[in-house]
Residue, then its C-alpha position, 0 to 999 in steps of 0.5 A: m500500499w502507498h502513503i498519500r500526503e497532501h499539501k496543507k493548502l489542498e484542503k481549501i482548494i478542494t472546497k472550491l472544486p466542482a463535485q465531479v472533479v472532486k469525485k475523480y480526484e477521490l477515485w484517483k487517490d484510491i487507485i494510488f493507495r491500493h496499487g500505486p502510480e504505475k496502475l494509472k497507465e491502465f486508465p487512459g482517462f487520467h493521461d498520467e505524464k511526467l512534467t518538464g521545465d519548472h515542474s520537472g520531477q513531478r507528474s500530472s493526471r487528468l481529473n477532467l479537461q480542465y483540472r490536473v492533479i500534480y504530484e511527486v513520487d518518493k519511492d524510498i518511502v513509498t509515498i505520493y505527495v500531492i502538490e496541487i489540484t490546478a486549472h491547466d495553466y502550466 
């Protein structure tokens, strides 16, 4: 099982998101928690990808056409650190 840590500002961000985005985020977290980030490749709707540039070392998964979850994987301690959920503006 994987551990999922969320940035402290994420709780405030989630309250402002549309309900379907929050629901998809909860599904995303469940998949990560049970199977790890590699399992996301089996779900093309998440379009999980490695980021470059300012977000180098981070990954992104689609929650819908507009919103993405940005996260980092720490394999040494089997942890996912969710940095933010943002409208696609990077």
